C-alpha positions in Angstrom: 285.1 128.4 -120.7 282.7 127.9 -123.6 283.4 124.7 -125.6 281.9 124.3 -129.1 280.9 120.8 -130.2 280.4 119.4 -133.7 276.7 118.9 -134.3 277.2 116.3 -137.1 279.4 114.2 -134.7 276.8 114.3 -132.0 274.0 113.5 -134.5 275.9 110.5 -135.9 277.3 109.2 -132.6 275.9 105.6 -132.2 276.3 105.8 -128.4 273.9 108.8 -128.2 270.1 108.4 -128.2 268.3 109.4 -131.4 267.2 113.0 -131.3 265.0 114.2 -134.2 265.6 117.9 -133.4 269.4 117.4 -133.4 269.1 115.7 -136.8 267.1 118.6 -138.2 269.7 121.1 -136.9 272.4 119.1 -138.6 270.5 119.1 -141.9 269.8 122.8 -141.6 273.6 123.6 -141.6 274.3 124.3 -138.0 277.6 122.6 -137.5 278.7 124.0 -134.1 276.9 124.0 -130.8 277.8 125.3 -127.3 275.9 124.8 -124.1 276.1 127.3 -121.2 274.6 126.5 -117.8 272.8 129.1 -115.6 271.7 129.0 -112.0 269.4 131.9 -111.0 268.4 131.5 -107.3 268.2 127.7 -107.6 266.5 127.7 -111.0 269.0 125.8 -113.2 269.1 125.2 -116.9 271.1 125.4 -120.1 271.1 127.7 -123.1 272.4 126.1 -126.3 273.9 128.3 -129.0 274.2 127.1 -132.6 276.6 128.4 -135.3 276.9 127.8 -139.0 280.0 126.0 -140.5 281.4 129.3 -141.9 281.7 130.9 -138.4 285.2 131.8 -137.3 286.1 129.8 -134.2 288.5 132.5 -133.0 285.7 135.0 -132.9 283.3 132.6 -131.3 285.8 131.6 -128.6 287.0 135.2 -128.0 286.8 136.1 -124.3 284.5 139.1 -125.0 282.1 136.9 -127.0 282.2 134.2 -124.2 281.3 136.8 -121.6 278.5 138.1 -123.8 277.1 134.6 -124.3 277.3 133.8 -120.6 275.5 137.1 -119.7 272.8 136.4 -122.3 272.4 132.9 -120.8 271.9 134.4 -117.4 269.4 136.9 -118.8 267.4 134.1 -120.5 267.5 132.1 -117.3 266.3 135.1 -115.2 263.3 135.4 -117.5 262.3 131.8 -116.9 263.1 132.0 -113.2 260.8 135.0 -112.7 257.8 133.2 -114.4 256.9 131.0 -111.4 257.1 133.9 -108.8 255.0 136.0 -111.0 252.3 133.3 -111.1 252.5 133.0 -107.3 252.0 136.8 -106.9 248.9 136.6 -109.2 247.5 133.7 -107.2 248.2 135.6 -103.9 246.3 138.7 -105.2 243.4 136.5 -106.2 243.4 134.9 -102.8 243.5 138.2 -101.0 240.6 139.5 -103.1 238.6 136.4 -102.4 239.3 136.6 -98.6 238.2 140.3 -98.6 235.0 139.4 -100.2 234.4 136.5 -97.8 235.1 138.8 -94.8 232.6 141.4 -96.1 230.0 138.7 -96.7 230.4 137.4 -93.2 230.2 140.9 -91.7 227.0 141.6 -93.6 225.5 138.3 -92.5 226.5 138.9 -88.9 224.9 142.4 -89.0 221.7 141.0 -90.4 221.4 138.0 -88.0 222.8 139.4 -84.8 222.5 143.1 -85.1 218.7 143.1 -85.6 218.1 140.8 -82.7 220.3 142.9 -80.3 218.5 146.1 -81.3 215.1 144.4 -80.9 216.0 143.1 -77.5 217.2 146.5 -76.4 214.0 148.2 -77.6 211.8 145.6 -75.9 213.7 146.1 -72.7 213.1 149.9 -72.8 209.5 149.5 -73.6 208.8 147.0 -70.9 210.7 149.0 -68.3 212.3 145.9 -66.8 214.9 146.8 -64.2 216.6 143.4 -64.3 218.0 144.1 -67.8 221.0 146.6 -67.9 220.6 149.8 -69.8 222.5 150.2 -73.1 222.4 154.0 -73.0 225.7 155.7 -73.1 227.4 152.5 -74.4 228.1 151.2 -77.9 226.5 147.8 -78.4 228.1 145.0 -80.5 225.5 145.6 -83.2 226.5 149.2 -83.5 230.1 148.3 -84.0 229.3 145.6 -86.6 227.0 148.1 -88.4 229.7 150.7 -88.4 232.3 148.3 -89.8 229.8 147.1 -92.5 229.1 150.7 -93.4 232.8 151.4 -93.8 233.3 148.3 -96.0 230.3 149.2 -98.1 231.5 152.8 -98.6 235.0 151.5 -99.6 233.4 149.1 -102.0 231.3 151.8 -103.6 234.4 154.1 -103.9 236.3 151.3 -105.7 233.4 150.6 -108.0 233.1 154.4 -108.8 236.9 154.6 -109.5 236.8 151.6 -111.8 233.7 153.0 -113.6 235.4 156.3 -114.2 238.5 154.6 -115.5 236.5 152.5 -118.0 234.6 155.6 -119.1 237.9 157.5 -119.6 239.4 154.6 -121.6 236.2 154.4 -123.7 236.4 158.2 -124.5 240.0 157.8 -125.6 239.2 154.8 -127.8 236.1 156.4 -129.3 238.2 159.6 -130.1 240.8 157.5 -131.9 238.1 155.7 -133.9 237.0 159.1 -135.3 240.4 159.5 -137.1 242.0 162.8 -137.9 238.9 164.4 -139.5 240.5 163.6 -143.0 238.2 163.1 -145.9 238.2 159.5 -147.3 239.8 158.7 -150.6 237.7 159.0 -153.7 235.9 155.9 -154.9 237.2 153.8 -157.7 235.8 154.0 -161.2 234.2 151.1 -163.0 237.3 150.7 -165.2 239.5 150.5 -162.2 237.2 147.8 -160.7 237.3 145.7 -163.8 241.1 146.1 -164.0 241.5 145.0 -160.4 239.2 142.0 -160.9 241.0 140.9 -164.0 244.5 141.4 -162.5 243.7 139.5 -159.3 241.9 136.7 -161.1 244.8 136.1 -163.5 247.5 136.4 -160.8 245.6 133.9 -158.5 245.3 131.4 -161.4 249.0 131.6 -162.1 250.0 131.3 -158.5 247.5 128.5 -157.8 248.9 126.5 -160.8 252.5 127.1 -159.7 251.5 125.9 -156.2 250.0 122.7 -157.6 253.1 122.2 -159.8 255.5 122.5 -156.9 253.4 120.3 -154.7 253.3 117.5 -157.4 257.0 117.7 -158.2 258.0 117.5 -154.6 255.4 114.9 -153.7 253.7 117.1 -151.2 256.9 118.1 -149.4 257.0 121.7 -150.5 254.1 124.1 -151.0 253.5 127.8 -151.4 252.0 129.9 -148.5 248.8 131.2 -150.2 247.2 132.9 -147.2 248.5 136.5 -147.9 248.3 136.3 -151.7 244.8 137.7 -151.9 245.4 140.9 -150.0 248.8 141.5 -151.7 247.4 141.2 -155.2 244.3 143.2 -154.3 246.5 146.1 -153.0 248.8 145.8 -156.0 246.0 146.4 -158.5 243.7 148.6 -156.5 245.9 151.3 -155.1 243.7 154.3 -154.3 244.4 157.9 -154.2 244.7 157.8 -150.4 247.5 160.0 -149.0 
């Protein structure tokens, strides 16, 4: 059962600790609040829904609306619950990749250090003609096995590098093709009169907006201001519309 609480009563309750966010919600006009618990495979939490004072309580507490809010709470909880397993999978893949590189490095080092000495000892034994050393003919030595494994690892590594390089090359071709556009001619350049008209319109508009910004800031003692970031592009587009299709 979903129970709605009065936000003002909670914000003004002297027995409750002061919560700045709750005070801001109360001032913003959210008068009703309802908390719904979720438990997704041990990941527990609460989703809080806020409503304005003009909301109809009968519609809010309708059984269909309650089921919808509970389902949405489970969905939000599932999104948060899958975050940690996703990070674990990413770390596992990084660890597997690191272990594979370490194994390849150890195999190459073993081939260089032990494989060469085994081959050298077998060659010296054949050249000296010593009968006390067993012959390695017809048998695969340890160095041959290590060299074969190292060769397979190196071939697999080259194949992966080749696939990655081809993928990057394909993506670059697609990106470069998109940058060329649709082979449409650019819009005609602006005349000198249009440039002057654009400059005058943008300058006057910016002066008016800047003065209005300072006036609002002074009257509200710095509490309210205008967002001036997108004003430049908006005014420039307003006065400099080209003949582009």
